[in-house]
C-alpha atoms as one frame of an Amber mdcrd trajectory, in Angstrom:
protein
  75.009 -11.594 269.662  72.926 -11.608 266.491  69.872 -13.504 265.354  71.952
 -15.518 262.917  72.200 -19.213 263.718  74.865 -21.649 262.620  72.587 -24.309
 261.173  70.800 -21.621 259.168  73.683 -21.655 256.712  73.957 -25.430 256.375
  71.761 -26.369 253.520  70.218 -23.480 251.778  68.837 -25.120 248.681  67.026
 -24.157 245.542  66.126 -24.378 241.911  67.362 -21.778 239.479  64.712 -19.584
 237.909  67.061 -17.287 236.035  68.047 -18.131 232.497  71.359 -19.216 231.074
  73.320 -20.454 234.097  76.268 -22.782 233.565  76.709 -26.166 235.213  79.992
 -25.123 236.835  81.717 -21.854 237.609  83.863 -21.592 234.510  82.458 -18.446
 232.907  82.563 -14.761 233.688  78.889 -14.167 234.456  75.602 -15.986 234.146
  71.976 -15.601 235.101  69.071 -13.430 234.076  69.037  -9.679 233.545  66.633
  -7.987 235.964  64.331  -5.197 234.919  63.990  -3.400 238.250  63.106   0.257
 237.707  65.592   2.838 238.947  64.125   4.637 241.970  67.159   5.319 244.179
  70.878   5.981 244.105  71.718   2.302 244.516  73.188   0.656 241.438  70.909
  -1.744 239.626  71.787  -5.452 239.611  73.231  -6.621 236.321  72.461 -10.334
 236.802  70.698 -12.616 239.228  69.983 -16.231 240.146  66.996 -17.259 242.267
  65.722 -20.436 243.832  62.256 -21.867 244.396  62.662 -25.273 246.020  59.030
 -25.619 247.035  58.004 -25.639 243.361  60.770 -28.034 242.302  59.005 -31.400
 241.768  62.195 -33.284 242.660  62.531 -31.552 246.044  59.259 -29.934 247.192
  61.178 -28.142 249.908  64.725 -27.479 251.013  65.452 -29.884 253.873  63.744
 -31.782 256.658  62.749 -30.572 260.103  61.157 -32.223 263.132  57.432 -31.495
 263.359  55.466 -32.111 266.594  54.937 -35.862 266.842  54.958 -38.670 269.431
  57.857 -40.218 267.498  60.155 -37.398 268.533  63.837 -37.509 267.624  63.635
 -41.271 267.006  61.819 -40.527 263.750  65.010 -40.417 261.684  66.126 -43.832
 262.864  62.708 -45.196 261.936  62.887 -43.620 258.488  66.398 -44.986 257.958
  65.511 -48.607 258.767  65.455 -50.910 255.709  62.255 -52.644 254.627  63.311
 -55.989 253.219  65.416 -55.256 250.152  64.450 -51.593 250.190  66.906 -49.194
 251.878  66.574 -45.514 252.769  69.150 -42.724 252.916  69.271 -38.936 252.667
  69.659 -36.087 255.144  66.196 -36.778 256.550  67.404 -40.203 257.743  70.506
 -38.846 259.490  70.461 -38.622 263.268  74.021 -37.282 263.278  73.582 -34.283
 261.006  70.014 -33.864 259.731  69.326 -31.179 257.130  72.983 -31.108 256.042
  75.086 -32.475 253.218  77.376 -34.118 255.746  74.347 -36.002 257.046  73.368
 -36.936 253.506  76.813 -38.346 252.747  76.987 -40.269 256.011  73.514 -41.720
 255.431  74.501 -42.954 251.975  77.560 -44.634 253.387  75.442 -46.196 256.137
  73.012 -47.649 253.587  75.933 -49.014 251.553  77.331 -50.718 254.651  73.944
 -52.332 255.296  73.870 -53.756 251.790  77.487 -54.913 251.756  76.874 -56.836
 254.964  73.632 -58.448 253.778  74.090 -58.888 250.020  75.111 -62.048 248.243
  77.925 -61.987 245.667  76.787 -60.679 242.292  73.822 -58.649 243.523  72.776
 -55.530 241.659  71.534 -52.351 243.364  69.508 -49.411 242.052  70.149 -46.084
 243.785  67.441 -43.445 243.342  68.945 -39.956 243.529  72.358 -38.515 242.690
  73.029 -36.118 245.553  75.681 -36.687 248.199  73.599 -39.471 249.704  73.036
 -41.383 246.472  76.545 -40.929 245.123  78.132 -41.621 248.499  76.202 -44.896
 248.641  77.033 -45.764 245.035  80.714 -44.984 245.580  81.055 -47.372 248.526
  79.030 -50.079 246.805  81.064 -49.798 243.619  84.324 -49.917 245.537  83.068
 -53.099 247.210  82.392 -54.715 243.832  78.617 -54.329 243.872  76.947 -53.530
 240.531  75.129 -50.212 240.811  72.689 -48.235 238.668  72.109 -44.616 239.728
  68.850 -42.987 238.597  68.306 -39.223 238.686  65.017 -37.550 237.774  66.625
 -34.234 236.913  68.677 -33.570 233.820  71.671 -32.795 236.018  73.578 -34.645
 238.731  73.735 -33.435 242.331  70.247 -33.120 243.778  70.346 -30.411 246.415
  74.019 -29.772 245.755  74.120 -27.427 242.786  76.816 -24.941 241.817  76.105
 -22.245 239.261  78.328 -19.328 238.235  77.819 -15.606 238.766  80.498 -13.061
 237.955  83.119 -15.792 237.989  82.311 -17.076 241.487  80.508 -20.273 242.540
  76.882 -19.351 243.208  75.658 -22.233 245.322  72.014 -22.834 244.596  72.043
 -25.703 247.065  74.526 -26.441 249.833  76.862 -23.542 250.596  78.717 -24.227
 253.836  80.709 -26.947 255.512  79.672 -26.631 259.139  81.986 -27.591 261.925
  84.924 -28.503 259.717  86.708 -30.589 262.331  85.888 -34.257 261.849  83.465
 -33.427 259.045  83.568 -35.899 256.111  83.142 -32.981 253.713  86.334 -31.405
 255.037  88.115 -34.622 254.111  86.756 -34.297 250.574  87.824 -30.668 250.457
  91.349 -31.637 251.437  91.446 -34.465 248.918  90.377 -32.161 246.091  92.802
 -29.414 247.080  89.952 -26.924 247.324  90.132 -23.620 249.132  88.058 -22.601
 252.138  86.810 -19.321 253.545  86.215 -19.354 257.309  82.909 -17.587 257.888
  82.794 -15.260 260.915  79.365 -15.250 262.558  80.363 -12.379 264.798  81.218
 -10.164 261.837  77.612  -9.204 261.104  75.997  -5.777 260.885  72.376  -4.764
 261.310  69.613  -6.702 262.999  67.954  -6.060 266.356  69.842  -7.479 269.344
  67.149  -6.408 271.797  64.512  -8.368 269.890  66.694 -11.464 269.890  67.311
 -11.088 273.621  63.537 -10.877 274.177  63.030 -14.044 272.158  65.663 -15.887
 274.168  63.709 -15.173 277.336  60.742 -17.004 275.813  62.806 -19.875 274.450
  64.289 -20.447 277.888  60.889 -21.896 278.817  61.662 -24.915 276.629  63.414
 -26.563 279.595  60.076 -26.689 281.424  58.093 -28.260 278.583  56.827 -31.691
 279.670  56.584 -33.190 276.182  58.921 -31.353 273.769  58.243 -33.950 271.052
  54.595 -32.992 270.673  54.854 -29.341 271.698  55.421 -26.718 268.967  57.683
 -23.736 269.521  54.669 -21.472 269.153  53.504 -22.690 272.576  56.445 -20.823
 274.120  55.617 -17.538 272.403  52.931 -14.903 272.975  49.913 -15.296 270.748
  50.311 -11.750 269.449  53.911 -10.784 268.783  55.400  -7.379 268.131  57.083
  -6.833 264.745  60.458  -6.918 266.497  59.737 -10.261 268.161  58.401 -11.657
 264.876  61.682 -10.619 263.250  63.662 -12.389 265.979  61.578 -15.542 265.602
  62.324 -15.550 261.896  66.047 -14.983 262.439  66.558 -17.568 265.171  64.018
 -20.278 264.317  62.576 -19.896 260.826  65.870 -19.145 259.090  67.431 -22.146
 260.809  64.783 -24.788 260.184  62.848 -23.363 257.235  59.652 -23.737 259.270
  57.308 -21.510 261.251  57.223 -22.006 265.054  53.754 -23.581 265.015  55.079
 -26.334 262.738  58.330 -27.030 264.590  58.709 -29.347 267.595  60.565 -28.013
 270.629  62.684 -31.168 270.565  64.061 -30.124 267.156  66.803 -28.377 269.105
  67.922 -31.754 270.475  68.635 -33.254 267.058  72.077 -33.917 265.678  75.515
 -33.312 267.098  77.043 -29.889 266.691  80.222 -29.861 264.643  83.385 -28.311
 266.001  85.614 -25.756 264.366  84.942 -23.031 261.836  82.277 -23.108 259.140
  83.654 -22.925 255.619  82.463 -21.380 252.396  83.992 -22.971 249.301  85.533
 -20.468 246.840  86.079 -23.283 244.322  82.526 -24.628 244.504  80.684 -27.444
 246.237  80.346 -29.338 242.958  84.049 -30.249 243.106  83.405 -32.296 246.250
  80.444 -34.062 244.690  82.420 -34.848 241.535  85.184 -36.311 243.692  82.716
 -38.664 245.400  81.170 -39.656 242.081  84.384 -40.338 240.206  83.523 -42.256
 237.047  80.225 -43.688 238.303  77.625 -43.320 235.524  74.341 -41.600 236.354
  71.211 -41.968 234.251  69.560 -38.541 234.279  65.969 -37.811 233.274  64.951
 -41.098 234.907  61.880 -40.229 236.976  60.929 -43.044 239.343  57.185 -43.402
 239.936  56.851 -46.871 241.491  59.004 -49.286 243.483  57.723 -52.816 243.977
  59.503 -55.331 246.168  59.264 -59.001 247.039  61.483 -61.635 248.584  63.602
 -61.897 245.438  64.249 -58.255 244.600  62.808 -54.974 243.423  61.187 -53.597
 240.283  61.569 -49.862 239.678  59.145 -48.229 237.237  59.983 -44.978 235.446
  57.498 -42.411 234.188  58.194 -43.674 230.662  56.782 -47.069 231.656  60.190
 -48.743 231.599  60.774 -51.238 234.415  64.231 -51.843 235.852  64.914 -54.848
 238.056  67.564 -55.328 240.713  68.237 -57.227 243.909  67.975 -54.122 246.102
  67.048 -50.453 245.902  68.253 -47.423 247.879  65.831 -44.474 248.045  67.525
 -41.116 248.681  64.831 -38.683 247.516  64.033 -35.622 249.695  61.440 -35.812
 252.457  59.153 -33.489 250.458  58.975 -36.036 247.652  58.206 -38.865 250.067
  55.504 -36.828 251.812  53.861 -35.967 248.497  53.636 -39.633 247.522  55.483
 -39.042 244.258  56.739 -42.636 244.439  54.271 -45.456 244.955  55.558 -48.349
 247.054  54.127 -51.843 246.543  53.359 -53.282 248.925  52.789 -50.110 250.913
  55.466 -49.137 253.393  54.893 -50.344 256.952  52.740 -48.132 259.163  55.673
 -47.079 261.315  57.606 -45.961 258.256  54.663 -43.938 256.938  54.289 -42.315
 260.357  57.945 -41.308 260.218  57.457 -39.656 256.841  54.464 -37.794 258.234
  56.351 -36.739 261.379  59.039 -34.903 259.434  58.394 -31.582 257.781  59.835
 -30.217 254.548  61.320 -26.827 255.358  61.886 -24.018 252.886  64.880 -21.722
 252.542  65.270 -19.889 249.226  68.115 -17.821 247.809  68.550 -14.809 245.577
  71.980 -14.020 244.177  72.391 -10.443 242.917  75.399  -9.215 240.947  76.063
  -5.459 240.979  78.467  -3.223 239.054  79.955  -2.005 242.345  79.730  -2.521
 246.110  77.402  -0.202 248.044  77.166  -2.207 251.288  79.610  -2.735 254.166
  82.611  -4.396 252.524  84.066  -5.695 255.773  81.017  -7.526 257.156  80.551
 -11.223 256.432  76.785 -10.771 256.493  74.083  -8.141 256.911  70.869  -8.514
 258.885  67.840  -6.322 258.391  64.647  -5.817 260.357  61.739  -4.724 258.168
  59.036  -3.521 260.591  56.395  -3.740 257.862  57.151  -7.383 257.030  59.438
  -8.961 259.657  61.608 -11.720 258.243  61.458 -10.645 254.615  64.977 -10.351
 253.149  66.341 -10.267 256.676  69.700 -11.941 255.945  72.322 -11.205 253.302
  75.778 -12.688 252.786  78.531 -10.384 251.510  79.967 -12.022 248.409  82.588
  -9.285 248.124  84.264 -10.335 251.354  84.007 -14.064 250.676  84.748 -14.089
 246.944  86.047 -10.625 246.029  83.106  -9.789 243.745  80.230  -7.232 244.019
  77.670  -9.918 244.782  75.031 -10.233 247.510  73.231 -13.411 248.533  69.812
 -12.867 250.113  67.643 -15.424 251.908  63.975 -15.951 252.687  62.703 -18.814
 254.816  59.381 -20.202 255.982  56.382 -17.990 255.234  58.311 -15.240 253.385
  59.894 -17.890 251.163  56.514 -19.452 250.384  55.108 -15.981 249.662  57.849
 -15.382 247.081  57.866 -18.868 245.557  55.220 -18.191 242.922  56.268 -14.654
 242.058  57.863 -13.824 238.736  61.596 -13.184 238.497  60.978  -9.454 238.175
  58.734  -9.410 241.236  61.322 -11.247 243.340  64.178  -8.963 242.265  61.982
  -5.880 242.771  61.096  -7.086 246.264  64.754  -7.591 247.138  65.790  -4.217
 245.729  63.021  -2.512 247.688  64.491  -4.042 250.837  68.045  -3.051 249.938
  67.007   0.521 249.162  65.283   0.892 252.514  68.269  -0.728 254.243  70.568
   1.869 252.717  68.243   4.875 252.800
């Protein structure tokens, strides 16, 4: 086996830091031009795209994870519960598929069903956020005859679903995979749009350290004996001082999956959600096609940053950063858990104590991407992905997806999660590309 986990690929998300990327994959090449000095025989990258979700004010992280808390796995149900005329959706509220776009879409549809059942004829609803959750909610409400206004703080639609273009292929800055395609609502969208799929093979991976992963599994087996997995962090199962190899395995198996370090992650996080069945798909035609299909002709007001939501028995008043106030009968909040935790939106009256505890009990994980386009392929063309163990900095640039195999182009997609991702978040573009190229050179020395 390898250290690669299935959920690790679910919702890698990010914000582009390279210049000049298109909104859809309809050009030959986009992104910045790196300035990495030539110090080895490897070809230099000719373009790149990077992400930094922790510094994106509309995300403040990549996706939610379960932190140690007495609320345990019930936290998502608590977060999802409506408060009067205020409803909540988003992957963080999904008990079925947390931290995934499938969970986001299902949560939006769940919120829409709540409103359709409770609303009176003629009601108007404001939906905050235009990702799969917000648009999925707006789609069902619109189809049911409910008047809907969708507000999006960014100047683009999609939230944590974001397709750019690199060398003519869809460079997913946000969601990349459909996991467990059987019975997955995203697979239905893929079929309806006529999109293609690439079945990712998790066994077709080179590199890594199988012995280190096997050692880690011996520690994780102790989870069955933990009396209170809700309040116990994964770090309690691990030795206080870990070898570089074990640290690498921890990053591969836990950190890359949840975007969180073991001391911040509850043991019961492994009990969340229901595993999908069937292959996991990459989308050669882009994730944005699925989102556009859900949206249809629904208008979205971009650049509308919500700062305050007030509610009473008659409705809601949503205040934008411009001072404009929009009124409606109900409001659906689909913003990421990082935004809720940071208090970017003021709720009046304040949310109930139980709801605030739920926000606190969920963490905002971090998984960042770096797409690199090369003039030619120098890595294993046949592998779906490459793992690497850096003994000097375990977990840094430890996972790479082979874009040549998936898309037929000389492109690599590298990931950092947890601490390594936070370490890179505030670096310049050149520093990030240099760091990645240093890793690739040592991998291929």
